[in-house]
C-alpha positions in Angstrom: 0.0 0.0 0.0 1.4 3.4 -1.0 0.4 6.5 1.2 -0.6 9.7 -0.5 2.1 12.3 -0.9 0.1 14.8 1.2 0.0 12.3 4.1 3.8 11.8 3.9 4.3 15.6 3.9 2.4 16.0 7.1 5.0 13.9 9.0 7.3 16.9 8.6 5.0 19.4 10.2 6.8 21.1 13.2 4.7 21.7 16.3 5.1 21.7 20.0 8.4 23.6 19.7 9.1 26.9 21.4 10.0 30.1 19.6 13.4 31.8 20.1 13.7 34.2 23.1 14.3 37.2 20.9 13.0 40.6 20.1 12.2 41.3 23.7 13.3 44.1 26.1 15.6 42.5 28.6 15.3 45.4 31.0 11.5 46.0 31.1 10.9 42.3 31.5 13.3 42.1 34.4 11.4 43.2 37.5 14.0 42.0 40.0 16.7 44.2 38.4 14.3 47.2 38.2 13.5 46.8 41.9 17.2 46.5 42.9 17.8 49.7 41.1 14.9 51.4 42.9 16.4 50.4 46.2 20.0 51.5 45.6 19.4 54.3 43.0 15.9 55.6 43.4 16.4 58.7 41.3 18.3 56.9 38.5 16.8 57.6 35.0 16.3 54.3 33.2 15.8 55.5 29.6 19.4 54.4 28.6 18.9 51.0 30.2 15.5 50.6 28.5 17.2 51.3 25.2 20.0 48.9 25.9 17.5 46.2 27.0 15.7 46.4 23.7 18.9 46.3 21.7 20.5 43.4 23.5 17.2 41.5 23.3 16.9 42.0 19.6 17.2 39.1 17.1 19.9 41.2 15.3 22.2 41.3 18.4 21.6 37.6 19.2 22.6 36.8 15.6 25.8 38.9 16.1 26.5 36.9 19.4 26.1 33.6 17.6 28.3 34.6 14.7 31.0 36.1 16.9 31.2 32.8 18.9 31.0 30.5 15.8 33.7 32.3 13.9 36.4 32.5 16.5 39.3 35.0 16.5 42.2 34.0 14.2 45.9 34.8 15.0 48.1 36.0 12.1 51.6 36.1 13.4 53.2 37.0 10.0 52.1 38.4 6.7 52.7 36.5 3.4 56.1 38.1 3.0 57.3 36.8 6.4 57.1 40.1 8.3 56.0 39.8 11.9 52.4 41.2 12.4 51.0 39.7 15.6 47.4 40.6 14.6 44.2 38.9 15.7 41.4 39.0 13.2 37.8 39.0 14.3 34.4 38.4 12.6 32.5 41.6 11.8 29.9 40.6 14.5 32.6 40.9 17.1 33.1 44.5 16.1 29.4 45.2 16.0 29.1 43.9 19.6 32.1 45.9 20.7 30.7 49.0 19.1 27.4 48.6 21.1 29.3 48.0 24.4 31.3 51.2 24.0 28.3 53.2 22.7 26.4 52.4 25.9 29.3 53.3 28.1 30.0 49.9 29.6 33.8 50.5 29.7 35.5 53.4 31.4 32.7 56.0 31.3 31.8 55.7 35.0 35.1 57.4 35.8 34.1 60.4 33.8 30.6 60.9 35.1 30.7 60.2 38.8 28.7 63.3 39.6 25.5 61.4 39.0 26.1 59.4 42.2 25.0 56.2 40.6 27.5 55.8 37.7 28.7 52.4 38.8 25.2 51.1 39.5 23.9 52.2 36.1 26.9 50.7 34.4 26.5 47.5 36.4 22.9 47.1 35.3 24.0 47.7 31.7 26.8 45.2 32.0 24.3 42.6 33.1 21.9 43.3 30.3 24.7 43.1 27.7 25.9 39.8 29.2 22.5 38.3 28.5 23.2 38.7 24.8 27.0 38.0 24.7 29.5 37.9 27.6 32.7 37.1 25.8 33.4 40.5 24.2 33.0 42.1 27.6 36.5 41.0 28.6 38.2 44.0 27.1 35.4 46.2 28.2 35.7 45.0 31.8 39.5 45.4 31.8 39.2 49.0 30.4 36.9 49.7 33.3 39.3 48.2 35.8 42.5 49.8 34.8 41.4 53.3 34.2 41.7 54.5 37.9 45.1 52.8 38.3 46.4 54.6 35.2 46.3 57.8 37.2 49.5 56.5 38.9 51.2 58.0 35.8 49.9 61.5 35.4 51.4 62.0 31.9 50.0 58.8 30.4 46.6 59.6 32.1 46.5 63.0 30.6 47.1 61.6 27.1 44.8 58.5 27.4 41.9 59.3 29.7 39.8 61.0 27.1 40.1 58.2 24.6 39.4 55.6 27.3 36.1 57.3 28.1 35.1 57.8 24.5 32.2 55.8 23.1 32.9 55.5 19.3 34.6 52.2 19.0 37.7 52.1 16.8 39.2 48.6 16.0 42.3 49.9 14.1 45.9 49.3 15.2 46.9 53.0 15.3 48.6 55.6 17.5 46.4 56.5 20.5 46.0 60.1 19.3 44.6 59.0 16.0 41.8 56.8 17.4 38.2 57.8 18.3 38.2 55.5 21.3 40.7 53.3 23.2 40.5 50.0 25.1 43.0 48.5 27.6 43.8 45.0 28.9 45.9 43.5 31.6 48.8 41.0 31.7 49.5 39.6 35.1 49.8 35.8 35.3 52.7 33.7 34.1 53.3 30.0 33.5 55.0 29.3 36.8 52.8 31.4 39.1 49.2 31.8 38.1 47.4 33.7 40.9 50.7 33.9 42.8 51.9 37.0 40.9 54.9 37.4 43.3 56.4 34.4 41.4 56.6 36.5 38.2 59.9 36.4 36.4 59.3 39.0 33.6 62.0 41.6 34.0 61.8 45.4 33.6 65.1 47.3 33.0 65.3 51.1 33.4 65.7 52.8 30.1 65.6 56.5 30.9 62.8 59.1 31.1 60.7 60.9 28.6 57.3 62.7 28.3 55.5 59.7 29.9 58.0 59.4 32.8 60.2 56.5 33.7 60.7 54.2 30.7 61.7 50.5 31.0 62.6 47.6 28.6 60.5 44.5 29.3 61.7 40.9 28.7 59.5 38.0 29.6 56.1 36.4 29.0 52.5 36.3 30.1 50.5 33.0 30.2 47.1 34.6 30.0 46.9 37.8 28.0 43.3 38.4 27.2 42.1 40.7 24.4 45.6 41.2 22.9 44.2 43.6 20.3 43.6 46.3 23.0 45.4 49.5 22.5 47.5 49.2 25.7 47.9 47.0 28.8 48.9 47.2 32.4 51.4 44.5 33.2 53.4 43.3 36.2 57.2 42.9 35.9 60.2 42.7 38.3 61.9 46.1 38.4 65.0 46.7 40.5 62.7 47.9 43.4 60.4 44.8 43.2 57.2 43.8 41.4 55.9 46.9 39.6 53.0 47.9 37.4 53.8 49.1 33.9 51.9 50.7 31.0 52.5 48.8 27.8 51.0 50.3 24.6 50.8 48.3 21.4 51.8 51.3 19.3 54.6 53.4 20.7 54.6 57.3 20.7 56.9 57.3 17.6 54.1 55.3 15.7 56.0 52.0 15.6 54.6 48.8 16.9 55.7 47.6 20.3 57.5 44.2 20.6 54.6 42.2 22.0 54.8 38.7 20.4 51.6 36.7 20.4 52.6 33.1 20.6 49.2 31.5 20.3 45.5 31.9 21.2 44.1 29.8 24.0 41.6 27.0 22.9 39.0 27.5 25.6 35.9 25.7 26.8 33.8 28.8 26.2 34.3 32.6 25.9 34.9 31.9 22.2 34.4 35.4 20.8 37.2 36.8 23.0 40.8 36.2 22.1 42.9 35.0 25.0 46.6 34.6 24.2 50.1 33.7 25.4 52.6 36.5 24.7 56.3 37.1 24.9 58.0 40.5 25.4 61.2 40.8 23.4 62.7 44.1 24.6 59.2 45.7 24.6 58.9 49.3 25.9 56.8 50.2 28.9 56.3 53.1 31.4 56.1 52.8 35.1 52.7 53.3 36.8 53.1 54.2 40.4 56.1 53.4 42.5 58.5 50.5 42.0 57.6 47.6 44.3 53.9 48.6 44.5 52.7 46.3 41.7 50.7 43.9 43.9 48.7 46.7 45.6 47.8 48.1 42.3 46.7 44.8 40.8 44.5 44.2 43.8 42.8 47.5 43.2 42.2 46.5 39.5 41.1 43.0 40.5 38.4 44.5 42.7 36.8 46.1 39.7 37.0 43.0 37.5 35.7 40.8 40.3 32.6 43.0 40.5 32.1 42.3 36.8 32.5 38.6 37.4 29.5 38.7 39.7 27.6 41.0 37.4 28.3 38.8 34.4 27.2 35.6 36.1 24.0 37.3 37.4 23.3 38.3 33.8 23.9 34.8 32.5 21.6 33.4 35.2 18.9 35.8 34.2 19.1 34.9 30.5 19.1 31.2 31.3 16.0 31.6 33.5 14.2 33.7 30.8 14.9 31.1 28.1 13.7 28.3 30.4 10.5 30.2 31.3 9.8 31.1 27.7 10.3 27.5 26.6 8.2 25.9 29.2 5.3 28.2 28.6 5.1 26.9 25.1 6.2 23.3 25.2 3.6 20.7 26.2 4.2 17.2 27.7 1.8 14.7 29.3 -1.2 16.8 28.5 -0.1 20.1 30.0 2.3 23.0 29.3 5.6 22.2 31.0 5.3 25.2 33.2 2.0 23.8 34.5 3.6 20.6 35.7 4.2 20.7 39.5 7.8 19.5 39.4 8.8 21.9 36.7 7.1 24.8 38.5 9.2 24.0 41.5 12.4 24.0 39.5 11.6 27.2 37.7 10.6 29.0 41.0 13.8 27.8 42.6 15.9 29.1 39.8 14.0 32.4 39.9 14.9 32.8 43.6 18.6 32.1 42.9 18.6 34.6 40.0 17.0 37.4 41.9 19.3 36.9 44.9 22.3 37.1 42.6 21.0 40.3 41.0 20.3 41.8 44.4 23.8 41.1 45.7 25.6 42.2 42.6 23.8 45.6 42.4 24.4 46.1 46.1 28.1 45.7 45.5 28.0 48.2 42.6 26.3 50.7 44.9 29.1 50.3 47.4 31.5 51.3 44.6 29.5 54.5 44.1 29.6 55.4 47.8 32.8 54.0 49.2 34.7 57.4 49.0 31.8 59.1 50.9 31.0 56.5 53.5 33.2 54.4 55.7 30.5 51.7 56.0 30.3 51.5 52.2 34.1 51.3 51.9 34.1 48.3 54.3 31.2 46.7 52.5 33.0 47.0 49.2 36.0 45.2 50.7 33.8 42.5 52.2 31.2 41.9 49.5 33.7 41.9 46.5 35.2 38.5 47.3 31.8 37.3 48.8 29.8 38.1 45.7 32.5 36.9 43.3 32.8 33.6 45.2 29.2 32.8 45.8 27.4 34.1 42.7 29.9 32.6 40.4 30.0 29.3 42.2 26.2 29.0 41.8 26.4 29.8 38.0 27.4 26.4 36.6 24.9 24.3 38.5 22.2 27.0 37.7 23.0 26.8 34.0 22.8 23.0 34.0 19.4 23.0 35.6 18.1 25.7 33.3 19.4 23.7 30.3 17.6 20.6 31.6 14.3 22.5 31.4 14.7 22.5 27.6 15.6 18.8 27.5 17.7 17.8 24.5 17.0 21.0 22.8 19.0 22.8 25.4 22.1 20.8 24.7 22.4 21.6 21.0 24.5 24.5 19.7 22.3 25.7 16.9 19.3 28.0 16.8 17.8 29.9 19.7 18.4 26.9 22.1 22.1 27.1 21.3 22.2 30.2 23.6 21.7 27.8 26.5 24.6 25.6 25.5 26.8 28.8 25.2 25.7 30.0 28.6 26.6 26.6 30.1 30.1 26.7 28.6 30.6 30.3 29.7 29.6 29.9 33.3 32.8 28.4 34.8 34.9 31.3 33.5 33.7 33.9 35.9 34.4 31.6 38.9 38.0 31.0 37.7 38.9 34.4 36.1 40.4 37.0 38.4 40.9 34.6 41.3 39.2 31.2 41.8 37.2 30.3 44.8 40.1 29.8 47.2 41.6 33.2 46.3 38.3 34.8 47.0 38.1 33.1 50.4 41.6 34.3 51.2 40.6 37.8 50.2 37.7 37.6 52.5 40.0 36.5 55.3 42.1 39.6 54.8 39.0 41.8 54.8 37.5 40.4 58.0 40.7 40.9 59.9 40.0 44.6 59.9 38.6 45.8 63.2 35.6 47.4 61.6 34.4 44.4 59.5 32.2 42.7 62.1 30.5 45.9 63.0 29.9 46.9 59.4 28.3 43.5 58.6 26.1 43.8 61.7 24.9 47.2 60.5 24.3 45.9 57.0 22.0 43.2 58.3 20.3 45.2 61.0 17.3 46.4 58.9 16.3 42.7 58.5 16.2 41.9 62.2 12.9 40.2 63.2 11.9 39.5 59.6 12.6 35.7 59.6 13.9 33.5 62.5 16.4 31.7 60.4 17.9 35.0 59.1 18.0 36.3 62.7 20.0 33.3 63.8 22.5 33.6 60.9 22.8 37.3 61.2 23.3 37.1 64.9 26.1 34.6 64.6 28.0 36.1 61.6 29.7 39.0 63.4 31.0 36.7 66.1 32.3 34.3 63.5 34.0 37.1 61.7 35.7 38.2 64.9 36.7 34.6 65.7 37.9 33.6 62.3 41.3 32.0 62.7 41.8 29.4 60.0 41.7 29.5 56.3 39.9 26.2 56.1 36.7 27.9 57.3 36.8 30.8 54.9 34.7 29.3 52.1 31.9 28.5 54.5 32.1 32.1 55.8 31.9 33.5 52.3 28.8 31.3 51.6 27.0 32.4 54.8 27.8 36.1 54.4 26.4 35.9 50.9 23.2 34.2 51.9 22.6 36.5 54.8 23.2 39.7 52.8 21.1 38.3 49.9 18.2 37.6 52.3 18.4 41.0 53.8 18.4 42.6 50.4 15.4 40.6 49.2 13.4 41.8 52.3 13.8 45.3 51.0 13.5 44.9 47.2 11.3 41.7 46.6 7.8 40.7 47.5 7.3 38.7 50.7 6.8 35.5 48.9 10.3 35.7 47.4 11.9 36.7 50.7 10.1 33.9 52.7 10.9 31.2 50.1 14.5 32.3 50.0 14.9 32.2 53.8 12.9 29.0 54.2 15.0 27.2 51.6 18.5 28.7 51.9 18.6 29.5 55.6 16.1 27.2 57.3 17.0 24.0 55.5 13.6 23.4 54.0 15.4 22.5 50.7 17.2 19.6 49.1 20.5 19.4 47.5 19.3 20.4 44.0 17.1 23.0 42.4 13.4 22.1 42.4 13.2 21.0 46.1 11.4 24.0 47.6 9.0 23.2 50.4 5.3 22.7 50.0 4.3 26.1 51.6 6.1 28.1 48.9 4.0 30.4 46.8 5.2 29.2 43.4 2.6 31.2 41.5 3.8 34.5 42.9 7.4 33.8 42.3 6.9 32.7 38.7 4.7 35.6 37.9 7.4 38.0 39.1 10.2 36.2 37.4 9.0 36.9 33.8 5.7 38.6 33.0 3.8 36.9 30.2 
C-alpha cells in the first residue's frame, strides 16, 4: 500500500516547539533588576537601560552573538612576505558587539561621570543586560573599566589617554592613540609558573631613561594569560630593581612604531569563544612605570576588585538569561497533556531558579552601589571590601549548576549548539569562567579573610544586616552569629563557609527590601532554614510558586 504524498508531507510538520527568546526588552521584562535599582538608586533615570535592554534582546544582536562565537578569532603572526604582524582577526559581528558596548558606556565611562552618584550602579545594570546577549566580548570592556583609575598613577599617560578611554565611538584599528576615536585596555599579570601567585613572576623590567611619559623600561619575559591582545594598551606586572611593579605597555609606541609584543598562540578555551585570550612574549618591549617600584601587587589588587565586580555581574546576567529562556520555553512546550510550566515538578524547578537569579542580582547591584559610595561613607568602603570576594565567590560558584538545571528545562533542545536553544549551551560553557577568572574560589576566600581581619568588619556586617532583624527567624540566627564568626575567624579552612554564609545573609536582607514577601520567605525557608534539598526544584510545600513565577518573567 502506498500512502498519498500529502500524508507523507504532514509527518514533517513542526509543532510543540518553542519560539526563540528574541525581540524582547531585557530590561523592562526584568522586574528584579528594576527593583534592585529602585532600592539603591531611586532617582536613576532608566531611559538608557531601557534602550540597551531592547537592543540586547533583539534578534539582530543575538545573531551577532552567535556569529562572533561561531567564527572564533584568528591569529596572524606573520604576513605572506614573512614580516611579523601579531594581529588577531575577528568576525564583523565581534566589532558590532564591541561598538554597542562602548556606545552604551560599559567600559571606562563611570570614571568620567561620577557626579550622577550612581555611575557604577547604572553601568552594572547595563553590563548585566549586555551579558545576557553576549558575555565574551565584555572581557576588554571590563578590563578597560578596571585599569582606568590605576592609570592615574602615571599622570602624563593619564593626561594623554583618559579622554580616549572614556570615548564611546569604537575604533578597532591598530593605530597611534592620538589617531583613534576610542581606546581600550587590557591586563597582563599571570605567568606560567605562578598563576594567581603573581609574586612568582619572572618578567624583567630594566630602566631605560625618562621621557614625556615618565620612567621608561625595557621588558623581557612572558604572560601566560593575556586576554584581548588587540587592545590599545595593557597594564602588566614585571620585576623592576625595586620589586614587582606595574607598567603601562602600549601596542603602538609614541613614535608610531609597533611595540615588541609577540603573540605566541591563542588559547583554545571551553567557552568565551568570541574573545581572544593569548600567550605572549615581550622581546625588549617598551613600557612606562605606573606608580612606585615595588607597589605592583597593591595596584593589581585594586584593579582586581573592579573585574571581580564584573564577574558577579556577568554571572548574574547569564543566570537571568538562562532563566528567561527556560520560562519562555516551558510556557510553550507541552508534555503529558499540559504545558511544561503547569507541571508541578517543573514549577518548583523554575521558581527555585528564579529565587537564585533574583538573589544574585540583588547582591551584585548592592556591591556596585558600594563602589559608588565608598569614597563618601566608611560603611560603604568596608562593605565594598567584604562583598567583593563574597559576591564573586558565591554568585559565580552557583552559576554552573544553575545553567545545567536551566538547560535541563529544555531537555535535549537545550544541549544543542544551533538556533535559539544554542544560547543555553553557550551559557553553560561560559559559566565556569567567571568563577575562575580574576581569582578562583580559594583566592576569594583568602581575600575575605584579609577583609574580615580589619577591626571594623564585624560591626559593618552587623549594621548591614540590622534592617532585616525580626523578619525571619532563620535570618536572625544567621545574622546574629556572623559578626561573632568574623571576629573569631582564625583558620583559612573555614573561609569558604564564611563566604557562603555572608552571601546568603546579605542576599536575604536585600530581598526583604526589594522583593515581594513570597520571594523573601521562600529564599529564607530554603537557603537558611534548611527546607530545601541538594538540587534545584526542592522547595517546600508552603512556597507560593505562583507569585514567584509571575514575578520572574511577565507573560
